[in-house]
Every structure is written in C-alpha cells, then in structure tokens.
Backbone as ProteinMPNN parsed JSONL, in Angstrom:
{"seq_chain_A": "MKVSDILRIKGGTLYTASPDETLINALRLMADRDIGSLVIMEHGELVGMVTVRELTQVLVKTEGNISATTVRAAMDDHPLTCTSETDMDEVRRMMLDRHARYMPVMNKKMLMGVISFHDVARAVVDSQNLENKLLKAYIHDWPEGQQPDDAPKL", "coords_chain_A": {"N_chain_A": [[13.087, -8.496, 1.968], [9.457, -9.074, 1.664], [6.375, -8.497, -0.323], [4.46, -10.197, 1.391], [5.106, -10.541, 3.754], [4.467, -7.737, 5.321], [1.706, -8.275, 4.667], [0.908, -9.752, 6.628], [2.214, -8.383, 9.142], [0.337, -6.651, 8.461], [-2.765, -7.794, 8.652], [-5.676, -8.864, 7.622], [-7.946, -7.379, 7.199], [-10.217, -5.869, 4.014], [-11.54, -4.036, 2.583], [-14.501, -3.571, -0.105], [-15.622, -2.216, -2.84], [-18.686, -1.789, -5.374], [-18.515, -2.267, -9.043], [-21.276, -0.62, -9.776], [-22.377, 0.206, -8.335], [-23.474, 3.642, -5.884], [-21.234, 6.429, -5.937], [-21.284, 8.054, -3.949], [-21.496, 6.132, -1.964], [-19.584, 4.793, -1.346], [-17.707, 6.51, -1.263], [-19.121, 7.435, 1.146], [-17.929, 4.279, 3.239], [-15.549, 4.698, 2.914], [-15.175, 7.204, 4.606], [-16.076, 6.395, 6.868], [-14.105, 4.193, 7.687], [-12.191, 5.118, 7.902], [-9.614, 4.969, 5.43], [-8.125, 5.039, 2.205], [-8.138, 4.329, 0.052], [-10.643, 2.264, -2.076], [-10.971, -1.173, -2.691], [-11.775, -2.214, -6.192], [-14.349, -5.305, -6.961], [-15.78, -7.478, -9.614], [-17.716, -9.569, -10.225], [-16.641, -11.846, -8.946], [-13.858, -11.115, -8.959], [-10.494, -8.104, -9.279], [-11.843, -5.574, -10.946], [-10.461, -2.527, -10.797], [-9.863, -0.124, -9.215], [-10.338, 2.594, -6.172], [-9.276, 5.87, -5.591], [-7.975, 8.269, -3.038], [-7.299, 10.161, -4.649], [-9.05, 9.496, -7.733], [-11.234, 10.231, -6.122], [-11.144, 12.513, -6.178], [-10.757, 13.661, -8.162], [-12.203, 13.771, -9.757], [-14.59, 14.861, -8.579], [-13.727, 17.562, -8.57], [-15.109, 17.305, -11.075], [-17.761, 17.192, -11.631], [-17.622, 18.766, -10.722], [-18.302, 19.085, -7.503], [-21.01, 17.764, -7.559], [-21.371, 13.816, -7.597], [-23.882, 12.871, -6.384], [-25.408, 10.54, -8.769], [-22.918, 10.104, -10.116], [-20.927, 6.618, -10.556], [-18.744, 3.72, -9.091], [-17.83, 2.938, -11.308], [-17.388, 4.633, -13.381], [-16.033, 6.323, -12.409], [-13.454, 4.81, -10.972], [-9.937, 3.821, -11.099], [-8.877, 1.704, -13.955], [-7.213, -0.344, -14.406], [-5.118, -1.041, -12.012], [-2.252, -0.893, -10.633], [-0.591, -3.909, -9.363], [0.435, -6.163, -7.421], [2.803, -8.982, -6.373], [2.066, -11.298, -3.776], [4.5, -12.207, -2.92], [6.064, -10.22, -4.151], [9.604, -8.567, -4.716], [10.579, -6.465, -1.214], [11.64, -3.581, -2.722], [11.11, -3.53, -5.14], [8.638, -3.236, -4.95], [8.678, -0.935, -4.422], [10.291, 0.538, -5.825], [8.172, 0.681, -7.989], [5.324, 1.574, -7.096], [6.947, 4.175, -6.395], [7.187, 4.562, -9.731], [4.48, 5.143, -10.784], [3.751, 7.1, -8.468], [1.552, 6.082, -7.226], [-0.482, 5.755, -4.359], [-1.511, 2.633, -3.659], [-1.684, -0.223, -3.384], [-3.313, -2.956, -4.813], [-2.517, -6.646, -3.608], [-2.593, -9.676, -5.355], [-3.067, -12.985, -5.969], [-3.199, -14.254, -8.029], [-6.444, -14.709, -9.462], [-6.365, -14.384, -7.339], [-7.651, -11.47, -4.393], [-5.794, -10.678, -1.642], [-4.692, -9.139, -0.293], [-4.365, -5.284, 0.657], [-1.516, -3.28, -0.52], [0.082, -0.177, 1.445], [1.705, 3.149, 0.522], [2.404, 4.245, 3.004], [2.733, 1.162, 4.38], [4.527, -0.112, 3.095], [6.36, 2.15, 3.273], [7.363, 1.595, 6.167], [7.908, -0.458, 6.838], [10.423, -0.597, 5.492], [11.406, 1.363, 7.522], [11.771, 0.066, 9.906], [12.967, -2.237, 9.02], [15.644, -0.86, 8.955], [15.661, 0.216, 11.037], [16.109, -2.125, 12.283], [19.06, -3.292, 11.386], [20.832, -1.195, 12.663], [20.144, -1.227, 14.794], [21.993, -4.447, 15.538], [23.643, -3.804, 13.994], [24.902, -1.311, 16.386], [24.845, -3.627, 18.342], [26.938, -5.061, 17.383], [29.091, -3.822, 17.373], [29.321, -2.72, 20.33], [29.811, -5.347, 20.744], [32.891, -4.838, 20.511], [36.169, -6.643, 18.461], [38.508, -7.328, 21.417], [41.776, -5.186, 22.533], [40.39, -3.652, 20.442], [39.737, -0.539, 20.395], [35.771, 0.277, 19.875], [35.881, 3.596, 18.87], [38.421, 3.286, 16.915], [37.984, 2.066, 14.577], [37.203, 2.683, 11.44], [35.566, 5.625, 9.85], [32.84, 6.011, 8.661]], "CA_chain_A": [[12.174, -8.796, 2.321], [8.412, -10.355, 0.881], [4.709, -8.012, 0.192], [3.913, -11.481, 2.008], [5.924, -9.918, 4.913], [3.984, -7.016, 5.54], [0.824, -8.271, 4.741], [1.713, -10.729, 8.162], [2.284, -8.147, 9.914], [-1.048, -5.92, 8.81], [-3.843, -8.139, 9.206], [-6.341, -9.321, 6.563], [-9.085, -6.482, 6.465], [-10.725, -5.652, 2.599], [-12.838, -3.389, 2.566], [-14.145, -3.868, -1.647], [-17.478, -2.055, -3.517], [-18.88, -3.141, -7.009], [-18.734, -0.945, -9.53], [-22.464, -0.488, -10.267], [-22.359, 1.491, -7.066], [-22.408, 5.166, -6.457], [-20.002, 6.86, -5.449], [-21.54, 9.238, -2.5], [-21.845, 4.883, -0.503], [-17.803, 4.567, -1.832], [-16.821, 7.883, -0.277], [-19.131, 7.404, 3.211], [-17.973, 3.586, 3.429], [-13.843, 5.339, 3.186], [-14.464, 7.668, 5.314], [-16.751, 5.023, 7.45], [-13.695, 3.14, 8.255], [-10.952, 5.782, 7.793], [-8.996, 4.142, 4.968], [-8.005, 6.098, 1.641], [-8.763, 3.406, -1.302], [-11.759, 0.177, -2.054], [-10.586, -2.485, -4.295], [-13.439, -2.777, -7.025], [-14.496, -6.075, -6.758], [-16.888, -7.456, -10.115], [-18.291, -11.018, -10.575], [-14.75, -12.714, -7.872], [-12.58, -10.207, -10.142], [-11.043, -7.66, -9.058], [-11.972, -4.45, -11.739], [-10.488, -1.162, -10.07], [-9.253, 0.706, -7.339], [-10.941, 4.582, -5.949], [-8.803, 6.231, -4.075], [-9.061, 9.867, -3.222], [-6.818, 10.778, -6.214], [-9.808, 9.792, -8.539], [-12.436, 10.647, -6.406], [-11.28, 13.904, -5.884], [-10.292, 14.292, -9.737], [-14.231, 13.543, -9.814], [-15.768, 15.955, -7.468], [-13.525, 18.787, -9.392], [-15.805, 17.108, -12.375], [-18.581, 17.372, -11.55], [-18.697, 20.707, -9.529], [-18.834, 18.176, -6.288], [-22.252, 16.934, -7.813], [-21.692, 12.84, -7.18], [-25.037, 11.423, -6.357], [-25.078, 10.183, -10.096], [-22.175, 8.701, -10.158], [-20.712, 5.837, -9.963], [-17.77, 4.049, -9.166], [-17.142, 2.823, -12.597], [-17.286, 6.12, -13.447], [-14.889, 6.901, -10.918], [-11.633, 3.837, -10.917], [-8.543, 3.76, -12.172], [-9.812, 0.015, -14.217], [-5.896, -0.445, -15.27], [-4.447, -0.119, -10.859], [-0.889, -1.691, -10.491], [-0.188, -5.115, -8.307], [1.758, -7.538, -6.948], [2.467, -11.05, -6.057], [2.47, -11.507, -1.873], [5.734, -13.211, -3.363], [6.955, -8.854, -4.76], [10.366, -8.25, -3.217], [9.571, -4.816, -1.302], [12.638, -3.121, -3.905], [10.361, -3.357, -6.657], [6.907, -2.498, -5.137], [7.979, 0.115, -3.427], [10.218, 1.21, -7.655], [6.385, 0.403, -8.908], [4.803, 2.785, -6.631], [7.103, 5.32, -7.349], [7.088, 4.993, -10.822], [3.12, 4.954, -11.124], [2.686, 7.228, -8.026], [0.378, 4.357, -6.809], [-0.669, 5.25, -2.977], [-2.04, 1.948, -2.294], [-1.134, -1.119, -4.445], [-3.969, -4.399, -4.213], [-2.001, -7.611, -3.632], [-3.158, -10.631, -5.943], [-1.707, -13.893, -6.483], [-3.081, -16.066, -9.556], [-6.632, -13.952, -9.119], [-7.915, -13.744, -5.738], [-7.559, -11.272, -3.944], [-5.383, -11.523, -1.185], [-4.928, -7.725, 0.795], [-3.805, -3.98, -0.125], [-0.605, -2.01, 0.512], [-0.352, 1.326, 1.415], [2.585, 3.389, 0.504], [2.961, 3.461, 3.982], [3.581, 0.23, 4.736], [5.521, 0.478, 2.747], [7.983, 3.16, 4.354], [7.264, 1.65, 8.379], [8.782, -1.902, 6.2], [11.115, 0.346, 5.772], [12.449, 2.379, 8.52], [11.688, -1.302, 10.616], [13.883, -2.895, 8.427], [17.011, -0.138, 8.856], [16.66, 0.414, 12.895], [16.591, -3.458, 13.147], [20.423, -3.193, 11.208], [21.006, -0.173, 13.463], [20.179, -1.809, 16.115], [22.407, -5.014, 14.828], [25.127, -2.38, 13.877], [25.3, -1.116, 16.888], [25.219, -4.29, 19.015], [28.168, -5.049, 17.147], [29.928, -2.167, 18.019], [29.523, -2.739, 21.451], [30.825, -6.134, 21.577], [33.955, -5.127, 20.011], [37.295, -7.366, 19.421], [39.528, -7.306, 22.327], [42.235, -5.104, 21.539], [40.416, -3.023, 19.75], [38.314, 0.239, 20.725], [35.281, 1.253, 19.149], [36.232, 4.529, 18.626], [39.276, 2.863, 16.943], [36.99, 1.43, 13.326], [37.11, 3.946, 9.812], [34.616, 6.237, 9.927], [31.381, 5.696, 7.261]], "C_chain_A": [[10.533, -8.553, 1.129], [7.432, -9.135, 1.311], [4.497, -9.041, 1.299], [4.055, -10.798, 3.408], [5.408, -8.331, 5.839], [2.108, -6.705, 5.853], [0.49, -9.338, 5.987], [1.047, -9.652, 8.989], [0.847, -6.957, 10.491], [-2.409, -5.874, 8.947], [-4.349, -8.239, 7.56], [-7.773, -8.126, 5.959], [-9.26, -6.092, 5.033], [-11.798, -4.54, 3.352], [-13.184, -3.046, 1.036], [-15.811, -2.67, -2.04], [-17.034, -2.666, -5.237], [-18.986, -1.638, -7.68], [-20.118, -1.052, -10.32], [-22.897, 1.0, -8.616], [-22.187, 2.578, -6.571], [-21.412, 5.199, -5.64], [-19.73, 7.763, -4.191], [-21.318, 7.913, -1.556], [-20.0, 4.471, -0.47], [-17.342, 5.586, -0.515], [-17.417, 7.034, 1.301], [-18.779, 5.527, 3.436], [-15.8, 3.625, 3.837], [-13.976, 6.824, 4.131], [-15.563, 7.069, 6.608], [-15.648, 4.669, 8.803], [-11.666, 3.861, 8.368], [-9.624, 5.268, 6.481], [-9.325, 5.249, 2.8], [-7.714, 5.473, 0.464], [-9.602, 2.463, -1.183], [-10.996, -0.605, -3.254], [-12.22, -2.824, -4.662], [-12.998, -4.759, -7.477], [-15.785, -6.674, -8.289], [-17.198, -9.351, -10.157], [-16.467, -12.159, -9.85], [-13.519, -11.903, -8.494], [-11.946, -8.894, -9.933], [-10.35, -6.459, -11.116], [-11.39, -3.497, -11.96], [-10.106, -1.497, -9.367], [-10.15, 1.903, -7.816], [-9.927, 4.267, -4.654], [-8.746, 7.473, -3.973], [-8.719, 10.577, -3.767], [-8.322, 10.526, -7.563], [-10.953, 10.405, -7.509], [-12.47, 12.306, -6.386], [-10.946, 14.594, -7.326], [-12.415, 14.584, -10.346], [-14.6, 14.505, -9.466], [-15.432, 17.272, -8.153], [-14.454, 19.259, -11.041], [-16.377, 17.803, -12.64], [-18.666, 18.336, -10.446], [-19.095, 20.141, -7.882], [-20.465, 17.794, -6.843], [-22.404, 15.158, -8.287], [-23.043, 11.675, -6.926], [-25.859, 10.407, -7.312], [-24.115, 9.237, -10.539], [-21.874, 7.703, -9.809], [-19.423, 5.334, -9.952], [-17.029, 3.53, -10.478], [-16.54, 4.027, -13.724], [-15.594, 7.09, -13.044], [-12.975, 6.474, -11.424], [-11.529, 4.267, -12.17], [-9.615, 2.12, -12.361], [-8.405, -0.515, -14.639], [-4.834, -0.587, -13.197], [-3.125, -1.533, -11.083], [-1.186, -2.316, -9.52], [0.9, -5.279, -8.152], [1.255, -8.484, -6.626], [2.473, -10.337, -4.001], [4.181, -11.237, -1.386], [7.271, -11.813, -4.211], [8.27, -8.744, -3.869], [9.485, -6.969, -2.601], [10.575, -3.35, -2.439], [11.741, -2.236, -4.557], [8.804, -3.072, -5.592], [7.701, -0.714, -4.569], [9.054, 1.116, -5.484], [8.56, 1.437, -7.978], [6.258, 1.443, -8.229], [5.43, 4.325, -6.616], [6.913, 5.91, -8.501], [6.181, 4.935, -11.162], [2.747, 5.763, -10.245], [1.737, 6.976, -7.79], [0.472, 5.027, -5.772], [-0.412, 3.725, -2.459], [-1.847, 0.79, -4.137], [-2.674, -2.717, -3.805], [-2.841, -5.903, -4.113], [-3.16, -9.055, -4.053], [-2.598, -11.606, -5.894], [-2.729, -14.333, -6.805], [-4.778, -14.547, -9.873], [-7.667, -14.077, -8.207], [-6.902, -12.724, -4.763], [-6.719, -11.288, -2.43], [-4.855, -9.872, 0.425], [-4.179, -6.187, -0.792], [-3.249, -3.589, 0.973], [-0.34, -0.74, 0.181], [1.09, 1.934, 1.051], [3.618, 4.099, 1.625], [3.592, 2.176, 4.605], [4.266, -0.138, 4.186], [7.193, 0.786, 3.6], [7.62, 2.407, 5.824], [8.088, 0.37, 7.558], [10.044, -1.372, 6.42], [12.352, 0.802, 7.062], [12.837, 1.417, 10.373], [12.468, -1.924, 10.365], [15.691, -1.874, 9.169], [16.947, -0.16, 10.353], [16.84, -0.577, 12.884], [18.291, -3.469, 12.545], [21.353, -2.326, 12.156], [21.584, -1.209, 14.869], [21.237, -2.885, 15.885], [23.538, -4.3, 15.007], [25.734, -2.442, 15.077], [25.973, -2.535, 18.458], [27.201, -4.998, 18.565], [29.276, -4.742, 17.361], [30.67, -2.068, 19.286], [30.015, -3.963, 21.673], [32.208, -6.027, 19.976], [34.624, -6.28, 20.194], [38.226, -6.13, 20.23], [40.683, -6.771, 21.87], [41.775, -3.811, 20.628], [39.124, -1.683, 20.206], [37.413, 0.037, 19.585], [35.505, 2.797, 18.216], [37.953, 4.327, 17.186], [38.811, 3.011, 15.182], [36.863, 2.883, 12.766], [35.942, 4.516, 9.784], [34.4, 6.099, 8.619], [31.276, 6.865, 7.026]], "O_chain_A": [[10.576, -7.98, 0.04], [7.353, -8.681, 2.453], [4.319, -8.462, 2.371], [3.056, -10.558, 4.085], [5.983, -7.957, 6.861], [1.457, -5.888, 6.504], [-0.714, -9.596, 5.968], [-0.095, -9.692, 9.449], [0.431, -6.564, 11.581], [-3.156, -4.924, 9.181], [-3.719, -7.864, 6.571], [-8.335, -8.049, 4.867], [-8.124, -5.898, 4.599], [-12.511, -4.457, 4.352], [-12.37, -2.258, 0.557], [-16.826, -2.592, -1.348], [-16.173, -3.274, -5.872], [-19.301, -0.52, -7.272], [-20.102, -1.544, -11.448], [-23.424, 2.067, -8.299], [-21.021, 2.973, -6.544], [-20.875, 4.378, -4.896], [-18.695, 8.106, -3.621], [-20.983, 8.183, -0.403], [-19.422, 3.909, 0.46], [-16.876, 5.445, 0.615], [-16.792, 6.405, 2.154], [-19.774, 5.18, 4.073], [-15.085, 2.959, 4.586], [-12.963, 7.49, 4.339], [-15.596, 7.968, 7.447], [-15.818, 4.713, 10.021], [-10.572, 3.395, 8.687], [-8.505, 5.292, 6.993], [-10.326, 5.834, 2.384], [-6.954, 6.098, -0.274], [-9.465, 1.705, -0.223], [-10.647, -0.407, -4.418], [-13.211, -3.281, -4.091], [-12.006, -5.287, -7.979], [-16.904, -6.232, -8.029], [-16.224, -10.092, -10.03], [-15.623, -12.872, -10.393], [-12.34, -12.24, -8.39], [-12.729, -8.058, -10.385], [-9.39, -6.49, -11.886], [-11.424, -3.121, -13.132], [-9.902, -2.581, -8.822], [-10.565, 2.231, -8.928], [-9.729, 3.501, -3.711], [-9.445, 8.079, -4.785], [-9.263, 11.68, -3.816], [-8.531, 11.499, -8.288], [-11.712, 11.177, -8.095], [-13.413, 13.085, -6.519], [-10.893, 15.806, -7.538], [-13.244, 15.256, -10.96], [-15.09, 15.207, -10.35], [-16.322, 18.086, -8.398], [-14.579, 20.271, -11.732], [-16.226, 18.764, -13.395], [-19.513, 18.576, -9.585], [-19.977, 20.651, -7.191], [-21.073, 17.427, -5.838], [-23.265, 14.885, -9.123], [-23.209, 10.469, -7.107], [-26.728, 9.64, -6.898], [-24.223, 8.13, -11.067], [-22.327, 7.393, -8.708], [-18.614, 6.017, -10.578], [-15.822, 3.687, -10.662], [-15.605, 4.125, -14.518], [-14.727, 7.921, -13.316], [-11.985, 7.077, -11.838], [-12.052, 4.654, -13.215], [-10.466, 1.592, -11.645], [-8.579, -1.391, -15.486], [-3.709, -0.094, -13.274], [-3.2, -2.676, -11.534], [-1.907, -1.803, -8.665], [1.98, -4.817, -8.521], [0.108, -8.918, -6.521], [2.796, -9.311, -3.403], [4.804, -10.682, -0.481], [8.433, -11.987, -4.576], [8.231, -8.794, -2.64], [8.409, -6.511, -2.985], [10.005, -2.308, -2.764], [11.564, -1.02, -4.619], [7.934, -2.464, -6.215], [7.116, 0.362, -4.443], [8.522, 2.029, -6.115], [8.031, 2.533, -8.161], [6.965, 2.4, -8.545], [4.788, 5.366, -6.756], [6.622, 7.091, -8.695], [6.303, 4.564, -12.329], [1.527, 5.906, -10.321], [0.817, 7.705, -8.16], [1.667, 5.301, -5.662], [0.31, 3.367, -1.528], [-1.883, 1.029, -5.344], [-2.803, -3.206, -2.683], [-2.279, -5.905, -5.208], [-4.15, -9.406, -3.411], [-1.384, -11.454, -5.752], [-3.39, -14.9, -5.936], [-4.425, -13.495, -10.406], [-8.893, -13.993, -8.129], [-5.749, -13.005, -4.436], [-7.165, -12.274, -1.843], [-4.799, -9.895, 1.655], [-3.849, -6.096, -1.974], [-3.516, -3.458, 2.167], [-0.438, -0.209, -0.926], [1.933, 1.076, 1.314], [4.805, 4.412, 1.532], [4.674, 2.123, 5.188], [5.046, -0.802, 4.868], [8.211, 0.282, 4.074], [7.752, 3.249, 6.712], [9.269, 0.415, 7.904], [10.708, -1.642, 7.42], [13.544, 0.613, 7.307], [13.523, 1.697, 11.357], [13.031, -2.455, 11.322], [16.611, -2.448, 9.751], [17.948, -0.484, 10.992], [17.902, -0.773, 13.475], [19.007, -3.724, 13.513], [22.501, -2.694, 12.402], [22.575, -1.618, 15.474], [22.194, -2.133, 16.072], [24.247, -4.223, 16.01], [26.715, -3.155, 15.287], [26.954, -2.467, 19.198], [28.195, -5.238, 19.251], [30.303, -5.405, 17.513], [31.81, -1.677, 19.533], [30.7, -4.059, 22.691], [32.366, -6.721, 18.971], [34.434, -7.03, 21.151], [38.525, -4.953, 20.026], [41.128, -7.361, 20.886], [42.612, -3.045, 20.149], [37.914, -1.888, 20.3], [37.858, -0.291, 18.485], [35.261, 2.907, 17.015], [38.399, 5.358, 16.682], [39.247, 3.969, 14.543], [36.545, 3.912, 13.362], [35.047, 3.681, 9.66], [35.199, 6.057, 7.683], [30.466, 7.255, 6.185]]}, "name": "protein", "num_of_chains": 1, "seq": "MKVSDILRIKGGTLYTASPDETLINALRLMADRDIGSLVIMEHGELVGMVTVRELTQVLVKTEGNISATTVRAAMDDHPLTCTSETDMDEVRRMMLDRHARYMPVMNKKMLMGVISFHDVARAVVDSQNLENKLLKAYIHDWPEGQQPDDAPKL"}
C-alpha cells in the first residue's frame, strides 16, 4: 500500500497558514476545523509545520501569552515529508522514528496532502481486516476430503 491510496480515500482538503500570521489565528483555524496540524507555506513552498505539539511548547514557554507570537516562531521548519509513492511500511517507520503525528505529502515542490498517524493506523487495520476476510473465505472453501479443523494450528 502506498501513501496515494490513503490520500485517495481521505480526500484533498488542505489547511495552510503563512509563517507571518499570528499563532493565535493559526490556533483558531485549527480549532474551527478540528484539525491537529497546519502546513506552513510561503511563496508556494513548504516552509514548516505547526502541530498541537509545537503549540503546547510555545504556550508553556510564553506562559500562555501568544498574542504577539508568529507562526514562524513556533513552527517545525524541517518537517518530515514523504511522496505519494512512499510505501506505508516506510511511512510507519519514519513516523515512529521521529515521533511524528502528521506528515506532509510532497511531489517535487507541490503539496499533495497531509497524512496523520491515525490515517496510517486506519489503513493498516483495514488491510488486516481484508486479509482476515480473505483467509476466512479460503478456510470456508477448504478442499474436499479435509476439514478446516484438520489444518495446522498457527
């Protein structure tokens, strides 16, 4: 399974912000849209990512006074990215290694979408459910002369 499979199911709604916006406006957009991340774009290029993690760090650092803080001051300016052709096993490894909950999907310099750890987990569960269903169908159609309970135990 590839990242493109997740993006096809998930849809193409993207939320972005400018690095010069106030952090409170970015937080407001995240709250209004019930999202956990914003891709930060400048002059049509990815320059960073703001997630709940970065917001929490800034809130603690400023003791809650973020009225004058810009997105640039809070964003991760080297976010982990992948392409739509990246294999899901590689994405899982990358996200686990970096403790990343969100990952922008880039094809060259074009933002294709954002996938979350939740999206990846859902894809894995769906894939396992399909595999289980196929295995159960195979067992149900067991060859004549043998019974499924004669099969070796796994």
